[in-house]
C-alpha positions in Angstrom: 135.8 -210.7 99.4 132.4 -210.7 97.5 132.7 -206.7 97.0 136.2 -207.2 95.7 135.2 -210.1 92.6 132.4 -207.4 92.0 134.8 -204.7 91.7 137.1 -206.7 89.7 134.1 -207.8 87.5 132.9 -204.4 86.9 136.7 -203.7 85.6 136.9 -206.4 83.3 133.4 -205.5 81.8 134.5 -202.1 81.5 137.6 -203.3 79.9 135.8 -205.6 77.4 133.3 -203.2 76.5 135.6 -200.7 75.7 137.6 -202.8 73.5 134.3 -203.8 71.7 133.4 -200.4 71.0 137.3 -200.0 69.5 136.8 -203.2 67.5 133.5 -201.9 66.2 135.0 -198.0 65.4 137.5 -200.1 63.7 135.3 -201.9 61.7 132.6 -199.4 60.8 132.9 -196.3 57.9 131.2 -193.4 59.2 130.2 -191.4 56.0 128.3 -187.9 56.5 126.0 -186.2 54.3 123.5 -183.1 54.0 120.6 -183.3 51.2 117.2 -181.6 50.6 114.8 -184.3 51.6 112.4 -181.5 52.3 112.1 -177.8 50.8 111.9 -176.7 47.1 114.2 -179.3 45.9 113.7 -182.1 47.9 113.5 -183.9 44.3 116.9 -184.1 44.8 116.9 -186.6 48.1 116.6 -189.5 46.0 120.2 -189.1 45.3 120.9 -190.2 49.4 118.2 -193.0 48.9 120.0 -194.7 46.1 123.2 -194.4 48.0 121.6 -195.6 51.4 120.6 -198.4 49.5 123.9 -198.8 47.8 126.0 -199.1 50.8 123.4 -201.6 51.8 124.6 -203.8 48.8 128.1 -203.3 50.0 127.5 -204.6 53.7 125.5 -207.3 52.4 128.5 -208.4 50.2 130.9 -208.2 53.3 131.4 -204.3 53.2 135.0 -202.3 52.2 138.1 -204.7 53.0 136.0 -206.1 55.7 135.0 -203.2 57.2 130.9 -202.0 57.4 130.0 -198.6 56.3 127.7 -196.5 58.3 126.0 -194.1 56.3 124.3 -191.0 57.7 122.3 -188.6 55.5 120.4 -185.5 56.9 118.4 -183.2 55.7 119.0 -179.4 55.0 116.1 -178.1 53.5 118.8 -176.4 50.8 119.4 -173.9 53.5 122.8 -173.2 54.3 122.2 -172.2 58.2 120.5 -176.0 58.5 123.5 -177.4 56.4 125.9 -175.9 59.1 123.9 -177.4 61.9 123.5 -180.6 60.5 127.0 -180.5 58.9 128.5 -180.0 62.6 126.3 -182.6 64.2 128.1 -185.1 61.9 131.4 -184.2 62.5 131.1 -183.4 66.4 128.4 -185.9 67.6 128.0 -188.7 65.1 132.1 -188.6 64.2 132.0 -189.4 60.6 134.9 -189.5 59.0 134.5 -187.8 56.0 131.5 -186.0 53.9 130.5 -187.2 50.9 128.2 -186.1 47.9 126.6 -183.0 49.6 124.2 -181.0 47.4 124.7 -177.3 46.3 126.6 -174.3 45.6 125.4 -172.1 48.9 125.3 -175.1 51.0 128.2 -176.7 50.5 129.8 -172.8 50.4 128.4 -172.6 54.1 130.3 -175.4 55.4 133.5 -175.1 53.1 135.8 -173.9 55.4 134.7 -175.4 58.7 135.5 -178.8 57.1 138.5 -177.6 55.7 139.8 -176.2 59.2 138.9 -179.2 60.7 140.4 -181.6 58.3 137.3 -183.8 57.2 137.1 -184.6 53.6 134.6 -183.1 51.9 134.4 -185.2 48.9 132.5 -185.0 45.9 130.7 -181.9 46.3 127.2 -182.2 43.9 127.7 -178.6 42.4 129.6 -177.3 39.1 131.1 -174.6 40.6 134.9 -174.0 39.8 135.6 -173.4 43.5 135.7 -176.4 45.2 138.9 -177.8 42.7 141.4 -175.8 44.7 143.7 -178.4 46.6 146.1 -175.4 47.1 143.7 -173.4 49.3 141.1 -176.0 50.3 142.6 -179.4 50.3 140.4 -181.1 51.8 137.4 -180.4 49.4 136.9 -181.9 46.1 134.2 -181.7 43.6 131.9 -184.6 42.1 130.8 -183.0 38.9 132.4 -181.7 35.4 132.6 -177.7 36.6 130.3 -175.6 34.7 133.7 -174.0 33.1 134.7 -177.2 31.7 131.1 -177.6 30.2 131.4 -174.4 28.2 134.9 -175.1 27.4 133.3 -178.0 25.4 130.7 -176.6 23.8 133.1 -173.7 22.3 135.4 -176.3 20.8 132.3 -178.1 19.0 131.8 -174.5 17.6 135.3 -173.9 16.4 135.6 -177.3 14.7 131.9 -176.9 13.2 131.3 -173.6 12.4 134.5 -171.4 13.0 132.4 -168.2 11.3 129.6 -168.4 13.9 128.2 -165.8 14.9 127.1 -166.1 18.5 124.2 -165.2 21.1 124.5 -166.0 24.8 121.8 -165.4 27.5 122.9 -166.2 30.9 121.6 -166.7 34.6 123.3 -163.4 36.2 124.9 -165.2 39.0 127.9 -167.8 39.6 126.1 -170.4 37.8 125.7 -168.5 34.6 129.1 -166.7 34.9 130.9 -169.8 35.4 129.8 -171.1 32.3 130.0 -168.1 30.2 133.6 -167.9 31.4 134.5 -171.5 30.8 133.1 -170.4 26.8 135.1 -167.6 26.2 138.0 -169.1 27.7 138.1 -171.9 24.8 137.4 -169.3 22.3 140.4 -167.3 23.1 140.8 -164.2 20.8 138.4 -164.8 18.5 135.5 -164.6 21.3 135.5 -161.0 20.9 134.4 -161.6 17.1 132.5 -164.5 17.5 130.2 -163.1 20.1 128.0 -160.8 18.6 125.5 -160.0 21.6 125.0 -161.1 25.1 122.0 -160.9 27.4 121.6 -162.2 31.0 118.4 -162.1 33.6 117.8 -162.4 37.0 115.9 -165.4 38.6 113.4 -163.4 39.9 112.4 -162.1 36.4 109.0 -163.0 35.3 110.0 -163.7 31.5 113.2 -163.4 29.3 111.3 -162.3 26.3 113.1 -158.7 25.7 116.5 -160.9 26.2 115.5 -163.0 23.3 114.3 -160.4 21.2 117.7 -158.6 21.2 119.7 -161.6 20.7 118.0 -162.6 17.8 118.1 -158.9 16.4 122.1 -159.3 16.6 121.8 -161.5 13.4 123.6 -164.8 15.5 123.3 -167.8 14.1 124.2 -169.8 17.0 122.6 -169.3 20.7 124.3 -170.7 23.9 121.4 -170.4 26.7 122.8 -170.7 30.2 119.6 -171.6 31.8 117.8 -173.4 34.6 114.6 -174.7 35.7 111.5 -172.6 34.0 113.7 -170.4 32.0 114.7 -173.3 30.3 111.3 -174.0 28.8 110.5 -170.3 28.6 113.7 -170.0 26.1 112.9 -172.7 23.6 109.2 -171.6 23.5 110.4 -168.1 23.2 112.8 -168.9 20.3 110.5 -171.0 18.5 107.5 -168.2 18.2 110.4 -165.6 17.1 111.1 -168.1 14.2 114.6 -167.8 15.6 116.3 -171.1 13.9 120.1 -171.1 14.8 122.3 -173.1 13.5 123.4 -174.6 16.7 121.4 -173.9 19.8 123.1 -175.0 23.5 121.6 -175.8 26.7 124.0 -176.9 30.4 123.7 -180.5 30.9 121.6 -178.6 34.2 119.1 -177.9 32.1 118.4 -180.9 29.7 115.8 -182.7 32.1 113.1 -183.7 29.5 110.9 -181.9 32.4 112.2 -178.6 31.5 111.8 -179.0 27.9 108.1 -180.2 27.8 106.4 -177.1 28.9 108.2 -175.3 26.0 107.1 -178.0 23.4 109.5 -181.3 22.5 108.6 -180.3 19.0 110.3 -176.9 19.5 113.1 -178.7 21.2 114.5 -180.8 18.3 118.1 -180.2 17.3 119.2 -178.9 20.7 122.5 -179.6 22.0 123.7 -180.5 25.4 126.4 -183.0 27.2 127.1 -185.5 29.4 129.2 -188.1 30.6 127.1 -190.5 32.0 124.9 -193.2 30.4 121.4 -192.6 29.8 120.0 -195.8 31.7 116.2 -195.7 29.9 117.8 -195.4 26.5 117.7 -198.5 24.6 121.2 -198.4 23.1 122.3 -199.2 26.9 120.0 -202.2 27.1 122.5 -205.0 26.9 125.6 -202.8 28.5 127.1 -204.4 31.5 127.1 -201.1 33.3 123.6 -200.4 33.0 122.2 -204.3 33.8 124.5 -204.1 37.2 122.5 -200.6 37.8 119.4 -202.5 36.6 119.8 -205.6 39.3 121.0 -203.4 42.0 117.7 -201.4 41.6 115.1 -204.7 41.7 116.8 -206.0 44.5 117.5 -203.4 46.8 114.5 -200.3 45.3 111.9 -202.2 43.6 109.4 -199.5 43.7 111.1 -196.7 42.4 110.5 -195.1 39.3 113.5 -195.7 36.9 112.6 -192.8 34.9 114.1 -190.8 37.6 118.0 -190.0 36.6 118.3 -189.1 40.4 118.6 -193.1 41.1 121.3 -193.3 38.6 122.9 -190.4 39.9 123.1 -191.6 43.2 124.2 -194.9 42.3 126.8 -193.6 39.9 128.6 -191.3 42.8 128.4 -194.4 45.2 130.1 -196.6 43.2 133.2 -193.9 43.1 133.3 -193.4 46.7 133.8 -197.3 47.4 136.6 -197.2 44.6 138.4 -194.3 46.9 137.6 -195.9 50.0 138.7 -199.3 48.7 142.0 -198.0 47.4 142.7 -196.8 51.0 143.1 -200.6 52.2 144.1 -200.5 56.0 145.2 -196.9 56.6 141.6 -195.2 57.0 143.3 -191.9 57.9 141.7 -188.9 57.0 145.0 -187.8 55.2 145.2 -191.0 53.3 141.5 -190.9 52.5 142.6 -187.4 50.3 145.8 -189.0 49.2 143.6 -192.3 47.7 141.0 -189.3 46.4 143.9 -187.2 44.4 145.8 -190.3 43.0 142.8 -192.1 40.9 144.2 -193.0 37.5 141.6 -193.6 34.6 139.2 -194.8 37.0 136.3 -196.9 35.2 132.8 -196.6 36.8 129.7 -198.6 35.3 127.8 -195.7 34.3 130.4 -193.6 32.7 130.3 -193.3 28.6 132.7 -195.5 27.1 136.0 -194.0 27.2 135.3 -191.5 29.8 137.2 -192.6 33.0 138.2 -190.9 36.6 141.4 -189.3 36.9 143.0 -186.8 39.5 146.3 -186.1 41.2 147.6 -183.9 43.7 147.4 -180.5 41.5 144.2 -181.3 39.7 141.1 -182.0 41.8 138.5 -182.3 38.8 137.7 -186.0 38.7 135.1 -185.3 35.9 136.3 -183.5 32.8 135.3 -185.6 29.6 131.9 -185.2 27.9 130.1 -185.9 24.9 127.6 -184.0 23.3 123.9 -185.1 22.8 121.1 -183.7 20.8 117.5 -183.7 21.3 115.5 -185.6 18.8 112.0 -185.0 20.1 111.9 -187.9 22.4 115.3 -188.4 23.9 118.9 -187.1 24.0 121.3 -189.1 21.0 125.0 -188.8 21.6 127.0 -187.5 19.0 130.7 -187.0 18.1 134.2 -188.0 19.9 134.7 -187.3 23.8 135.8 -183.8 24.3 137.8 -182.3 27.2 138.8 -179.3 29.3 142.5 -179.7 29.0 
């Protein structure tokens, strides 16, 4: 009799346990991510730390439609083989519902086909490569940045508006990053590209300097310069143009090259007048000191990351994308199937976010996976970037 009771109790206990696990699964939203917490670009790991803190805030406030978020962010050291290993772990062992905000073109490319074959949402990829917005062939992947081509379009539109007789020189990095920018730039110039662009040069990322390219570009007589550069080549270009005593009327660099840390080695005084673009408020710019969205961000940072360096824009980037992810999950309501997550991500209609510039919203649809297509130009004044002009888009 005793053994029967024990068996019955064991069965009841097992049933209760499995029910509890099932209930926990229903009430938990598992989100996976890979970021470089080590390696050459480990500074971007701050994005994930900000997002961990934001999801902690969301959970403390009751979660999303009553469900808590379990955010699992793993180090891939910016190495594609490591990205594959960690992504498989997240999908097959941790059983995440979706991947969110993983960084890098090569790293995301390494798991692009895998995630689509598994029908796992790969949302808001942190890379401006155009390939992420391909709903026909890769319906489970959506980009999280304005594409490099969109940004190139915006710069060309501004030139056509303000200097239609420009003589343009282009220096670009000889890879997909450089080619995407130049493709968008030429597309927006249209037939005029053939006459307006008077000189083009490229460089390899392994090159020690770009001095010869700059000399060739200046000799063309160009009065507008577009430098599709990254990292140390940003400062080399700024310094090199100044040393040549070349003063182009308009001088552009991509958003990814606009960090003050890239400008400083070239001399901030030489960067005055440089033009870039953005769709986000600069949280450290005094013009936004009384802005509700920026105040909300600072209140979050004070409570959840009190020791963070607020000058580091990777914190605000993490906060910005986490806000967008929560908007999508909240729109899913009680249907947290992967299909519905993609459906909601692809049906955003002029969604505002706290750190987006006024007038800029997020919109997507089933045929257009680009959430950010609007940008505002900004000019460097020797100390900071100052926005100007109307909002431009790639439409």
